[in-house]
C-alpha distance (Angstrom), angle and dihedral (degrees) to the residues before:
residue distance angle dihedral
X1 . . .
X2 3.83 . .
X3 3.79 124.2 .
X4 3.81 111.0 -116.4
X5 3.79 131.6 -147.3
X6 3.83 108.7 -86.9
X7 3.80 119.8 -108.5
X8 3.80 136.0 -155.0
X9 3.79 126.3 -98.4
X10 3.82 88.8 -113.2
X11 3.82 91.6 54.8
X12 3.81 92.4 48.4
X13 3.81 93.2 50.3
X14 3.81 91.7 45.7
X15 3.81 88.5 55.1
X16 3.80 89.6 50.7
X17 3.82 89.3 49.7
X18 3.83 91.0 52.2
X19 3.85 91.9 44.9
X20 3.80 91.7 -116.6
X21 3.81 85.7 124.9
X22 3.82 114.0 49.2
X23 3.78 139.2 166.1
X24 3.82 120.4 -112.3
X25 3.80 118.8 -136.2
X26 3.79 89.5 -105.6
X27 3.80 89.2 71.1
X28 3.79 119.6 89.4
X29 3.78 134.3 -144.7
X30 3.79 126.9 -65.5
X31 3.81 107.6 -84.0
X32 3.79 106.4 166.4
X33 3.80 120.8 124.9
X34 3.83 122.5 -132.3
X35 3.82 90.5 -105.4
X36 3.81 90.4 59.1
X37 3.80 90.3 51.9
X38 3.81 91.6 50.1
X39 3.80 90.6 50.9
X40 3.81 92.2 50.2
X41 3.81 92.4 53.0
X42 3.81 91.6 44.0
X43 3.81 90.2 52.4
X44 3.79 90.7 52.2
X45 3.80 91.7 48.2
X46 3.81 91.3 50.7
X47 3.79 91.7 48.0
X48 3.79 94.6 -114.4
X49 3.83 119.1 150.6
X50 3.79 112.8 -103.4
X51 3.79 97.4 -162.5
X52 3.76 131.8 -93.2
X53 3.79 125.0 -76.7
X54 3.78 128.3 -133.5
X55 3.80 118.9 -143.9
X56 3.79 130.7 -176.5
X57 3.79 116.2 -144.6
X58 3.81 105.3 -147.8
X59 3.77 119.9 -163.5
X60 3.79 119.3 -134.2
X61 3.81 95.7 -105.1
X62 3.81 92.6 49.5
X63 3.80 94.3 45.9
X64 3.81 91.3 60.7
X65 3.81 89.3 69.4
X66 3.79 95.7 58.7
X67 3.76 141.6 59.6
X68 3.78 119.9 -127.6
X69 3.78 135.7 -163.3
X70 3.77 135.9 -150.9
X71 3.78 125.8 -121.8
X72 3.81 119.0 -95.0
X73 3.81 112.5 -106.9
X74 3.82 108.5 159.1
X75 3.81 96.4 40.5
X76 3.81 117.6 -168.2
X77 3.80 115.9 177.0
X78 3.83 93.7 -146.9
X79 3.82 107.1 22.8
X80 3.82 103.8 30.0
X81 3.82 110.4 18.8
X82 3.80 98.9 134.7
X83 3.77 132.1 83.7
X84 3.83 105.3 -107.2
X85 3.83 117.6 -115.9
X86 3.78 111.5 -105.4
X87 3.78 94.6 -134.8
X88 3.78 112.5 -160.8
X89 3.79 112.3 26.8
X90 3.83 113.3 -124.5
X91 3.80 113.8 -96.1
X92 3.77 97.6 -105.5
X93 3.78 139.9 24.1
X94 3.79 119.1 -28.3
X95 3.78 133.0 -162.0
X96 3.81 115.9 -127.8
X97 3.79 119.3 -159.1
X98 3.81 111.3 -126.7
X99 3.79 98.2 169.9
X100 3.80 125.0 20.1
X101 3.80 102.2 41.0
X102 3.81 94.0 129.8
X103 3.81 92.8 49.3
X104 3.80 94.4 46.6
X105 3.81 91.7 45.6
X106 3.81 89.7 49.9
X107 3.81 89.3 53.4
X108 3.80 91.1 45.7
X109 3.82 93.1 50.9
X110 3.79 93.6 41.7
X111 3.79 97.6 47.1
X112 3.79 102.4 29.6
X113 3.78 109.8 15.2
X114 3.77 147.4 30.8
X115 3.79 141.7 -105.1
X116 3.81 128.5 -136.2
X117 3.80 116.1 -178.2
X118 3.80 128.6 163.6
X119 3.77 118.0 -86.9
X120 3.79 111.4 -128.8
X121 3.80 96.2 -125.8
X122 3.82 98.0 54.4
X123 3.82 135.1 75.3
X124 3.81 119.0 -105.1
X125 3.83 92.9 -116.6
X126 3.81 94.0 48.6
X127 3.84 107.6 112.8
X128 3.81 88.5 -144.6
X129 3.80 93.4 53.5
X130 3.82 93.3 87.3
X131 3.82 109.4 49.6
X132 3.80 112.9 -173.0
X133 3.80 110.6 -118.6
X134 3.80 135.4 -176.5
X135 3.78 126.6 -152.5
X136 3.81 115.0 -98.3
X137 3.81 134.7 -176.9
X138 3.81 121.0 -145.4
X139 3.81 103.4 -132.0
X140 3.81 92.8 -168.0
X141 3.80 97.2 50.4
X142 3.79 113.6 128.9
X143 3.80 106.6 -107.6
X144 3.80 99.3 -126.2
X145 3.80 125.5 124.9
X146 3.81 118.7 -108.5
X147 3.81 124.4 -145.5
X148 3.82 89.2 -76.6
X149 3.80 92.3 50.9
X150 3.81 93.5 -109.8
X151 3.81 115.9 144.6
X152 3.78 105.9 177.6
X153 3.79 123.3 66.7
X154 3.80 112.0 -131.1
X155 3.80 121.6 171.7
X156 3.80 139.5 166.7
X157 3.81 106.9 -122.3
X158 3.78 138.2 177.4
X159 3.80 118.1 -120.9
X160 3.80 89.4 -107.0
X161 3.81 93.2 53.2
X162 3.81 95.3 46.2
X163 3.81 90.3 48.5
X164 3.81 91.1 55.2
X165 3.82 105.8 49.6
X166 3.78 121.2 179.5
X167 3.76 119.8 -117.1
X168 3.79 110.8 -67.4
X169 3.82 94.5 22.0
X170 3.79 132.7 109.9
X171 3.79 114.1 176.8
X172 3.79 114.8 -155.0
X173 3.86 115.0 -163.5
X174 3.77 98.6 -132.1
X175 3.81 96.0 -151.4
X176 3.82 84.8 76.2
X177 3.81 90.5 68.1
X178 3.82 88.9 76.0
X179 3.79 89.7 71.4
X180 3.81 93.1 49.1
X181 3.80 100.5 85.2
X182 3.80 100.6 141.7
X183 3.82 117.3 73.8
X184 3.80 91.2 -123.5
X185 3.80 96.6 55.8
X186 3.83 98.8 81.7
X187 3.82 89.0 53.6
X188 3.79 91.7 48.8
X189 3.82 89.7 51.5
X190 3.80 92.6 49.4
X191 3.79 92.3 47.2
X192 3.81 89.2 53.8
X193 3.81 89.3 51.4
X194 3.84 90.8 47.1
X195 3.80 91.3 -114.2
X196 3.80 97.2 109.4
X197 3.80 92.4 111.0
X198 3.80 95.3 44.4
X199 3.79 103.3 102.9
X200 3.79 94.8 -163.2
X201 3.83 93.2 54.7
X202 3.82 91.7 44.6
X203 3.82 93.7 52.1
X204 3.80 94.0 43.6
X205 3.80 96.5 49.8
X206 3.81 93.7 43.7
X207 3.80 89.2 50.6
X208 3.82 91.0 52.0
X209 3.81 90.6 50.8
X210 3.79 90.9 50.4
X211 3.85 92.6 48.5
X212 3.81 93.2 51.3
X213 3.82 102.6 36.2
X214 3.80 108.9 23.5
X215 3.79 114.9 21.5
X216 3.81 114.1 87.9
X217 3.81 94.9 -141.5
X218 3.82 101.3 144.8
X219 3.80 104.1 91.6
X220 3.78 115.2 -176.8
X221 3.75 147.7 170.7
X222 3.78 120.9 -142.5
X223 3.79 123.2 -146.3
X224 3.80 113.2 -154.4
X225 3.81 101.3 -178.5
X226 3.81 114.4 116.7
X227 3.83 92.3 -156.3
X228 3.83 106.1 115.9
X229 3.82 93.8 -160.0
X230 3.79 91.3 56.0
X231 3.79 91.6 45.7
X232 3.82 92.0 49.2
X233 3.81 90.3 51.0
X234 3.81 90.2 51.1
X235 3.79 90.6 47.6
X236 3.81 94.0 52.4
X237 3.80 92.3 49.0
X238 3.79 96.0 46.9
X239 3.81 92.0 47.7
X240 3.79 95.6 53.8
X241 3.82 89.9 100.3
X242 3.79 134.6 45.9
X243 3.80 118.5 42.1
X244 3.80 102.6 0.1
X245 3.78 116.0 -101.1
X246 3.79 110.0 -142.1
X247 3.77 118.2 -132.4
X248 3.78 89.0 -124.7
X249 3.81 88.9 63.8
X250 3.78 88.8 61.5
X251 3.78 92.8 44.4
X252 3.80 90.4 49.1
X253 3.77 88.9 55.0
X254 3.78 90.5 51.5
X255 3.80 89.5 52.0
X256 3.80 90.0 47.4
X257 3.78 90.7 53.9
X258 3.83 93.2 48.5
X259 3.81 103.7 43.1
X260 3.78 109.0 97.1
X261 3.82 107.1 -171.4
X262 3.80 102.0 29.5
X263 3.78 137.1 43.7
X264 3.82 100.9 -116.2
X265 3.79 94.4 -163.5
X266 3.79 93.8 50.8
X267 3.81 93.3 43.2
X268 3.80 93.4 50.5
X269 3.81 95.1 43.2
X270 3.80 90.9 49.1
X271 3.80 91.7 49.5
X272 3.82 92.9 47.6
X273 3.81 89.8 52.4
X274 3.81 91.9 48.4
X275 3.81 93.2 48.6
X276 3.79 92.4 48.6
X277 3.80 90.9 50.4
X278 3.83 92.3 57.1
X279 3.80 120.5 111.8
X280 3.79 112.8 -31.2
X281 3.80 89.9 -13.9
X282 3.79 136.5 -88.2
X283 3.79 137.1 -144.3
X284 3.80 104.2 -134.5
X285 3.80 118.8 158.3
X286 3.80 137.0 -151.5
X287 3.82 86.2 -100.4
X288 3.80 89.9 62.7
X289 3.80 93.6 49.4
X290 3.80 93.8 44.8
X291 3.81 92.3 50.5
X292 3.81 89.7 46.5
X293 3.81 88.8 52.3
X294 3.81 91.0 54.0
X295 3.79 92.4 46.0
X296 3.80 98.5 45.2
X297 3.81 92.6 44.0
X298 3.83 89.7 56.2
X299 3.78 92.3 -122.6
X300 3.80 105.9 170.8
X301 3.79 97.7 -113.1
X302 3.79 126.8 28.9
X303 3.82 91.2 -158.0
X304 3.79 122.6 120.0
X305 3.80 95.7 -111.5
X306 3.78 126.9 140.0
X307 3.81 91.7 -125.5
X308 3.82 89.8 60.5
X309 3.79 89.1 59.5
X310 3.79 97.7 56.7
X311 3.78 121.4 135.4
X312 3.82 94.8 -95.1
X313 3.80 94.1 52.5
X314 3.81 93.1 43.3
X315 3.81 89.7 51.1
X316 3.81 88.1 53.2
X317 3.81 92.4 47.5
X318 3.80 91.9 48.9
X319 3.81 91.4 50.8
X320 3.82 90.8 49.6
X321 3.79 95.3 41.1
X322 3.84 99.9 102.4
X323 3.80 91.0 52.9
X324 3.81 92.8 42.1
X325 3.80 91.4 52.4
X326 3.80 92.4 45.6
X327 3.82 91.6 50.4
X328 3.80 93.4 48.8
X329 3.80 90.9 51.3
X330 3.82 89.5 50.5
X331 3.81 92.0 47.0
X332 3.79 93.7 51.5
X333 3.80 91.7 46.3
X334 3.81 88.3 52.1
X335 3.80 91.8 50.1
X336 3.82 90.1 46.4
X337 3.82 88.2 54.7
X338 3.83 86.5 59.3
X339 3.81 86.6 61.8
X340 3.81 93.4 -109.1
X341 3.79 124.1 140.3
X342 3.81 142.9 156.3
X343 3.81 88.5 -65.2
X344 3.80 96.0 54.2
X345 3.82 105.5 37.9
X346 3.79 114.5 83.3
X347 3.83 98.0 175.4
X348 3.82 120.8 36.6
X349 3.81 91.4 -169.8
X350 3.81 89.5 71.5
X351 3.81 87.9 75.6
X352 3.81 94.5 59.0
X353 3.85 98.3 79.6
X354 3.81 88.1 48.2
X355 3.80 90.4 50.7
X356 3.81 91.5 48.6
X357 3.81 91.1 50.3
X358 3.82 92.4 51.2
X359 3.82 89.8 44.8
X360 3.81 93.1 50.9
X361 3.79 94.4 49.7
X362 3.80 92.3 44.1
X363 3.80 94.7 -124.7
X364 3.79 120.0 -176.6
X365 3.79 136.5 -170.5
X366 3.82 92.7 -66.8
X367 3.80 89.2 68.4
X368 3.82 89.0 74.1
X369 3.81 94.6 62.6
X370 3.81 106.9 18.8
X371 3.81 113.0 124.3
X372 3.78 88.7 -149.3
X373 3.82 89.0 62.1
X374 3.83 97.0 43.2
X375 3.80 93.7 102.4
X376 3.80 91.0 46.7
X377 3.82 91.5 51.9
X378 3.81 90.8 49.7
X379 3.79 91.3 49.8
X380 3.81 90.5 51.8
X381 3.79 91.7 47.3
X382 3.80 92.0 49.6
X383 3.82 93.5 48.4
X384 3.81 94.4 43.3
X385 3.80 96.5 49.6
X386 3.81 93.1 43.7
X387 3.81 88.8 53.2
X388 3.80 90.4 50.5
X389 3.81 93.0 48.1
X390 3.80 96.5 44.7
X391 3.84 110.1 85.3
X392 3.80 119.8 -117.9
X393 3.81 101.4 13.2
X394 3.80 99.4 117.7
X395 3.80 99.0 33.4
X396 3.79 125.7 78.4
X397 3.82 122.7 27.8
X398 3.82 89.2 14.8
X399 3.81 98.0 155.7
X400 3.81 92.4 49.4
X401 3.81 90.5 49.7
X402 3.81 93.6 48.3
X403 3.81 92.1 49.3
X404 3.81 90.8 49.9
X405 3.82 93.5 48.5
X406 3.80 89.6 48.1
X407 3.79 89.7 55.3
X408 3.82 91.1 50.9
X409 3.80 90.8 53.1
X410 3.80 93.7 42.8
X411 3.80 93.6 52.1
X412 3.81 95.2 45.1
X413 3.81 117.2 97.0
X414 3.79 98.3 177.1
X415 3.79 95.2 109.3
X416 3.80 91.7 -130.0
X417 3.78 135.1 85.2
X418 3.84 101.8 -75.4
X419 3.79 97.0 -128.8
X420 3.81 97.3 159.7
X421 3.79 93.5 47.8
X422 3.80 92.9 48.2
X423 3.79 93.9 48.3
X424 3.81 91.2 46.9
X425 3.81 90.8 52.6
X426 3.80 91.2 46.3
X427 3.81 91.3 52.4
X428 3.80 90.9 50.9
X429 3.81 89.3 54.2
X430 3.80 94.8 48.0
X431 3.81 93.6 -102.6
X432 3.80 99.7 112.7
X433 3.80 117.7 169.4
X434 3.81 91.4 -148.1
X435 3.81 111.0 115.4
X436 3.79 122.0 -136.1
X437 3.81 122.3 -134.9
X438 3.80 89.7 -106.0
X439 3.81 92.4 52.0
X440 3.81 91.0 49.4
X441 3.81 91.0 51.2
X442 3.80 88.7 50.9
X443 3.80 90.8 51.8
X444 3.81 91.2 52.0
X445 3.81 87.4 58.2
X446 3.82 97.2 45.7
X447 3.79 111.4 148.5
X448 3.78 128.3 -131.3
X449 3.81 108.4 -93.0
X450 3.82 96.4 35.1
X451 3.81 108.4 137.2
X452 3.81 94.0 -133.0
X453 3.82 94.8 47.9
X454 3.81 96.9 89.8
X455 3.81 92.6 51.4
X456 3.80 91.2 47.7
X457 3.81 91.4 52.6
X458 3.81 91.7 50.3
X459 3.81 89.9 55.6
X460 3.78 93.6 46.1
X461 3.81 92.0 48.9
X462 3.83 103.5 32.2
X463 3.82 94.3 166.6
X464 3.82 88.9 75.6
X465 3.79 111.6 103.5
X466 3.80 102.2 -134.6
X467 3.79 91.6 -171.8
X468 3.80 82.7 86.0
X469 3.79 120.7 64.7
X470 3.79 112.9 -92.1
X471 3.79 129.7 -176.3
X472 3.79 130.0 -154.2
X473 3.79 104.7 -111.9
X474 3.80 132.5 -167.5
X475 3.81 108.5 -122.3
X476 3.79 89.8 -149.8
X477 3.82 101.8 36.0
X478 3.78 120.7 -118.2
X479 3.80 91.7 -121.1
X480 3.81 93.6 68.8
X481 3.81 91.5 60.9
X482 3.78 92.7 69.7
X483 3.80 113.1 139.9
X484 3.81 93.0 -115.2
X485 3.81 92.4 53.7
X486 3.78 92.6 48.2
X487 3.78 90.9 48.0
X488 3.81 89.8 52.7
X489 3.82 88.2 60.0
X490 3.79 89.3 59.9
X491 3.80 93.8 -116.6
X492 3.80 121.8 159.7
X493 3.78 120.1 -118.9
X494 3.81 91.9 -102.3
X495 3.81 93.2 48.5
X496 3.81 91.4 48.2
X497 3.79 90.8 49.4
X498 3.80 90.9 51.9
X499 3.82 92.9 52.2
X500 3.79 91.1 47.9
X501 3.80 88.9 51.7
X502 3.82 100.1 45.2
X503 3.82 94.1 45.1
X504 3.85 86.0 77.2
X505 3.81 94.4 55.6
X506 3.80 132.3 95.2
X507 3.84 98.3 -93.6
X508 3.82 88.8 63.1
X509 3.81 94.9 45.3
X510 3.80 134.3 85.9
X511 3.79 140.2 162.0
X512 3.80 116.4 -101.9
X513 3.78 127.8 178.8
X514 3.81 111.9 -109.4
X515 3.85 98.4 -103.4
X516 3.84 91.5 43.9
X517 3.80 91.0 51.1
X518 3.80 90.6 51.9
X519 3.80 93.6 47.4
X520 3.81 92.0 47.8
X521 3.80 92.6 50.3
X522 3.81 107.9 143.4
X523 3.80 97.3 -11.7
X524 3.79 121.2 128.5
X525 3.83 110.4 -107.9
X526 3.80 98.7 -116.6
X527 3.80 91.0 50.1
X528 3.81 93.4 48.6
X529 3.82 93.1 46.9
X530 3.81 91.3 50.2
X531 3.82 92.4 49.9
X532 3.81 95.0 43.3
X533 3.81 99.6 43.8
X534 3.80 109.5 43.2
X535 3.79 96.6 179.4
X536 3.77 118.8 76.9
X537 3.82 92.9 -135.8
X538 3.83 91.1 51.9
X539 3.80 91.2 51.2
X540 3.78 92.3 49.1
X541 3.81 90.9 47.7
X542 3.82 92.6 51.1
X543 3.81 92.5 47.5
X544 3.80 92.5 47.2
X545 3.83 95.9 46.6
X546 3.82 92.8 48.5
X547 3.83 94.7 42.5
X548 3.81 91.1 -119.3
X549 3.81 98.9 140.9
X550 3.79 111.5 149.1
X551 3.79 95.0 23.8
X552 3.82 110.4 162.6
X553 3.80 139.1 -148.1
X554 3.81 92.5 -129.8
X555 3.81 140.6 27.5
X556 3.79 97.5 -98.9
X557 3.79 93.4 91.6
X558 3.80 97.6 34.8
X559 3.79 98.2 108.1
X560 3.82 92.8 47.7
X561 3.83 89.6 48.2
X562 3.82 90.2 47.6
X563 3.80 95.0 52.3
X564 3.82 93.4 44.3
X565 3.82 92.7 49.8
X566 3.79 91.6 45.1
X567 3.81 89.2 56.6
X568 3.82 91.7 50.2
X569 3.81 90.8 46.8
X570 3.80 91.5 51.2
X571 3.81 89.8 55.2
X572 3.80 91.2 49.1
X573 3.81 93.3 46.3
X574 3.81 90.2 54.7
X575 3.80 91.6 46.8
X576 3.81 94.1 47.6
X577 3.81 104.2 38.0
X578 3.79 99.5 37.7
X579 3.80 95.2 40.0
X580 3.82 112.9 134.6
X581 3.81 115.0 -93.4
X582 3.76 116.6 -84.9
X583 3.82 97.4 24.0
X584 3.79 100.4 97.4
X585 3.80 114.7 149.9
X586 3.80 113.9 -105.5
X587 3.80 121.7 -129.2
X588 3.81 115.6 -174.9
C-alpha cells in the first residue's frame, strides 16, 4: 500500500468531477455538520494537516463486479440526501475512496456545490425550511483564534444574506476561487470590489487561492490489491475513528454487492424516505429496514451479523423485497393512524412484530379501514403502546426477543393478532407488560413533552379518533400561571412554585383536535367548554368523557381539580394497562 505524491485540492475535486474518484457501495451517506466543514477549511487555511486519505485503485475487470456512487455536491437534507449512483462505470480503472469520503465531500460541497439543511424553527414539510446556501469566507474577519482555535470565518449563506453583509463584513463565495488560476486574479477581484488596499482581505483571498490551487495538501495511500476481503478489512479498520460508521452501513454494502436484479442501496434509501414521510413524519433508519427485511424474510436470526448477509439469505431477501416494502409501508400507515410519529415513538423495533403479523396474514390497504378488522387494529394499538410505555421492553436481548415473538406469530393460526401468546412469551423472557404500582404512579405524573405521553393519552381516552391530528393541550392554560396572577391569589412562593410545576403533568393535560386546540388557546377550561358546547348534555358528556369534573373558571380551585383528576386517572390507568389479555376496548 504505497504512499503517493500529494495533490492539490483542485486536482482532487477535478478527479471527482471526471469520476476518476468514486465511492464504493461500502461507503455511507454524507453526515458532516456545517461546523465540521468550517473547521476543515480553517485547518487548510492555517496550514494544519487534515489527515491522510486511503484510496483503492480498482482495475477494469474488478470494477465490473461492483457498484459505485458519486460524491454529493448539491446536498439537500430532505430532497437530495443520498450519494447519487454513478451509473456506467468509466471504461478503465477507477479509484475508490476508502477513507476520507466525508472530507472530500465537504470540499466538493464547499467549493463546487451547496448545502440545504432544515432550520430549527420550521416544520419538515415547510418548503422554506431548507434554504439553499453556499459556502462563503468573510475577507474582513479579524484574524484572531476563537475558543476552538479557528481563525478564519467560514459560513454557509443564502444569496440574500451574502448580498446584505453587516458592517465590517465582506462575504466571498468561495466557489469563485476555482476560476482564479493566475496569481494576479485575486487582486483584480479585490480591486473591482474596492478592497485592493485592505491588507486583511488581500492576505485572506491569496491564502485561499494558494490552498486550493497550489498547496499539495491531499496526502494519500493507494491500495492496489483486488481482493475484496482484504479491502473490506482495511476499510473497517480505517473507519474506526471519525464520525462513527454503523455496522449496518457495512452490511448494506454487502447486500448491495449481492443483489442481482435490484439496487439494494437505492431500494432501501427510497423506502426509508417514504416511511419517514408518512403521516406526521417518522425517523426510521436503514437499520430498521434491514432488520425488518431479515425478520419478514424468515431468515433464522435477525441479528446484524455478517453470516446473516450471505449470498443465500440476500437472494431470499431480494426475492421477498416487494412484499417486505409493501408491508412496511402498510405498518407505518397503521401506526400513523394511531396518531404516533417521530416525536412519540421511542423504540422503532416495537413495530417489527406488527409488521411480521401483517406480512404473514397477507394484509393489504383494506386492513386500515375494514370494520371486520377494527378489533384487531385496536388490539395491536393497545399492545404496541403498552410496550412503548413500559420501561425496558425494547432494550437488552432485542434480537432474541424479536426472534421469539416472530415464532409465536408464525405458529399461530387464529387469524387474529396473537396478543395472549405474545404477552406470555414476553413474560417468560422477563419482558412482562404488567405495570407495577410504582410505574403506574410515575405514569400519573407524566410531564408534558415526554415521548410516551401521547400514546398513554390515546389509551386512556380511546374514543378519540387519532386518524385526525390531535395536540396535547393544557386543561388550565400555561398563560394563567404567570407569577403576577399567582401572586394575586395570595399564594406563598412555595405554593406558587408547586402549581407552576404540576401544571405540566398528566392531570392537567388532554388531547384536543388541532382546530379545537387553536380556538381554546389561553382560555380557561370552563369558559371554553361553555362556548364550544352550547347544549347542557353535550357539555356534561365532554366533561365526563375527559374526566374533567370540577373544572373551574379561575385558578382558585386548580389544585383540588388536579388532585381529583389525578385520582380518576390512576384508576383508569390501572384498568387500561393491566387489563387481562384480549379485552382491549374497540374503537371503530
